Backbone as JSON, one array per atom type, in Angstrom:
{
  "sequence": "XXXXXXXXXXXXXXXXXXXXXXXXXXXXXXXXXXXXXXXXXXXXXXXXXXXXXXXXXXXXXXXXXXX",
  "N": [[0.9, -1.12, 0.01], [0.52, 2.12, -0.73], [2.24, 4.88, 0.95], [0.38, 7.26, 2.57], [0.12, 11.0, 2.41], [0.26, 12.27, 5.26], [1.53, 13.71, 7.28], [3.29, 16.78, 7.83], [6.18, 18.68, 7.84], [7.5, 21.84, 8.31], [10.45, 22.65, 6.35], [12.15, 24.74, 5.06], [12.02, 28.32, 4.11], [11.12, 30.75, 2.12], [11.74, 34.56, 1.67], [10.91, 37.88, 1.34], [12.73, 41.24, 1.89], [10.81, 43.88, 2.76], [10.46, 47.11, 2.97], [12.01, 47.13, 5.21], [10.96, 44.92, 6.72], [10.54, 41.45, 7.19], [8.89, 39.37, 4.68], [7.19, 36.58, 4.52], [7.02, 34.47, 1.51], [6.98, 32.05, 0.39], [6.61, 28.38, 1.61], [8.53, 25.49, 2.15], [7.52, 22.09, 2.71], [8.34, 18.82, 4.07], [7.09, 15.86, 3.62], [5.55, 12.87, 5.41], [6.28, 10.75, 3.58], [8.56, 11.45, 2.55], [8.27, 13.17, 0.41], [8.81, 16.38, -0.96], [7.27, 19.56, -0.72], [6.05, 22.84, -2.16], [4.76, 25.6, -0.88], [2.88, 28.62, -2.09], [2.86, 31.53, -0.74], [2.28, 33.93, -1.49], [1.47, 35.52, -4.76], [3.55, 34.53, -7.14], [4.17, 35.64, -9.4], [3.73, 38.42, -8.75], [5.95, 39.18, -7.51], [7.82, 39.94, -9.51], [10.9, 41.2, -10.13], [12.09, 40.88, -7.87], [14.39, 39.85, -4.98], [14.26, 36.85, -3.78], [15.03, 35.57, -0.65], [16.53, 32.49, 1.1], [15.87, 30.39, 3.78], [16.67, 27.78, 6.25], [14.34, 25.99, 8.14], [13.63, 24.91, 11.44], [11.67, 22.12, 12.07], [11.07, 21.65, 14.87], [10.63, 24.06, 16.02], [7.82, 24.61, 15.44], [6.44, 23.0, 16.91], [5.83, 20.29, 16.26], [7.55, 18.37, 15.29], [8.67, 15.2, 15.43], [11.27, 13.0, 16.39]],
  "CA": [[0.03, 0.03, 0.03], [1.23, 3.45, -1.06], [2.27, 5.81, 1.92], [-0.51, 8.51, 2.41], [0.62, 12.25, 2.95], [-0.35, 12.48, 6.22], [2.16, 14.89, 8.21], [4.25, 17.47, 7.06], [7.19, 19.61, 8.77], [8.37, 23.14, 7.37], [11.89, 22.81, 6.46], [12.5, 25.86, 4.36], [11.32, 29.39, 3.99], [11.5, 32.0, 1.27], [11.08, 35.64, 2.19], [11.66, 39.14, 0.99], [12.73, 42.32, 2.88], [9.97, 44.94, 2.22], [10.31, 48.25, 4.03], [12.77, 46.71, 6.54], [10.35, 43.85, 7.28], [10.49, 40.2, 6.32], [7.5, 38.97, 4.21], [7.38, 34.97, 3.86], [6.59, 34.01, 0.14], [6.54, 30.48, 0.32], [7.19, 27.49, 2.35], [8.72, 24.25, 1.71], [7.36, 21.0, 3.56], [8.86, 17.47, 3.91], [6.01, 14.79, 4.21], [6.16, 11.41, 5.94], [6.68, 9.92, 2.5], [9.92, 12.16, 2.11], [8.07, 14.04, -0.91], [8.95, 17.76, -0.66], [6.15, 20.45, -1.72], [6.3, 24.16, -1.86], [3.35, 26.3, -0.67], [3.26, 29.87, -2.24], [1.9, 32.23, 0.22], [1.88, 35.32, -2.51], [1.36, 35.23, -6.04], [4.93, 34.49, -7.46], [4.27, 36.73, -10.61], [3.73, 39.82, -8.21], [7.42, 39.38, -6.92], [8.79, 40.45, -10.35], [12.39, 40.74, -10.12], [12.58, 41.01, -6.17], [15.39, 38.7, -4.87], [13.87, 36.15, -2.85], [16.1, 34.89, 0.33], [16.05, 31.32, 1.72], [16.62, 29.89, 5.08], [16.16, 26.57, 6.65], [13.51, 26.17, 9.19], [13.6, 23.83, 12.26], [10.21, 21.7, 12.38], [10.76, 21.82, 16.42], [10.12, 25.49, 16.31], [6.46, 24.73, 15.26], [6.15, 21.83, 17.91], [5.1, 19.52, 15.16], [8.32, 17.64, 14.81], [9.04, 14.08, 16.49], [12.42, 12.39, 15.57]],
  "C": [[0.9, 1.22, -0.04], [1.07, 4.19, 0.25], [1.34, 7.0, 1.63], [0.47, 9.8, 3.09], [-0.18, 12.5, 4.26], [-0.03, 13.58, 7.44], [3.35, 15.48, 7.47], [5.0, 18.34, 8.08], [7.7, 20.51, 7.86], [9.93, 22.64, 7.42], [12.75, 23.9, 5.77], [11.69, 26.98, 4.14], [12.08, 30.38, 3.02], [10.95, 33.39, 1.42], [11.74, 36.79, 1.3], [11.77, 40.0, 1.9], [12.11, 43.32, 2.02], [9.75, 46.06, 3.3], [10.9, 47.78, 5.35], [12.1, 45.52, 7.13], [10.33, 42.68, 6.51], [9.2, 39.84, 6.09], [7.7, 37.37, 3.88], [6.44, 35.06, 2.38], [6.24, 32.77, -0.09], [7.29, 29.43, 1.25], [7.29, 26.17, 2.04], [8.42, 23.14, 2.85], [7.83, 19.78, 3.0], [7.53, 16.42, 4.68], [6.49, 13.41, 4.63], [6.49, 10.73, 4.88], [7.9, 10.44, 2.0], [9.77, 13.05, 0.65], [8.2, 15.46, -0.23], [8.21, 18.61, -1.68], [6.71, 21.82, -1.29], [4.91, 24.57, -1.89], [3.59, 27.89, -1.01], [2.37, 30.39, -1.25], [1.52, 33.83, -0.44], [2.06, 34.81, -3.85], [2.84, 35.25, -6.63], [5.05, 35.54, -8.54], [4.23, 38.11, -9.88], [5.07, 40.17, -7.77], [8.17, 40.17, -8.08], [10.3, 40.14, -10.29], [13.03, 40.71, -8.43], [13.25, 39.64, -5.73], [14.77, 38.03, -3.56], [15.06, 35.28, -1.5], [15.51, 33.63, 0.96], [16.72, 31.16, 2.98], [15.88, 28.53, 5.26], [15.22, 26.7, 7.89], [13.58, 24.77, 10.11], [12.06, 23.36, 12.47], [10.05, 21.85, 14.0], [10.2, 22.97, 16.64], [8.4, 25.56, 16.21], [5.76, 23.45, 16.31], [5.42, 20.9, 17.31], [6.14, 18.12, 15.04], [8.76, 16.54, 15.87], [10.07, 13.33, 15.92], [11.84, 10.78, 15.6]]
}
């Protein structure tokens, strides 16, 4: 039986700096099956040439990570 996508942990975030504030533009998640997906929080076409920064996220920050 194929594993179902039942639990995801955020692993990476893309953000931009706008008026000296960080704005999240996407989140990458890793699912219990090992599949990684990206969820866009803003329309990517609205970013234009804006440089998106990336950083790793520790799932434990969200209280959902279980080793």
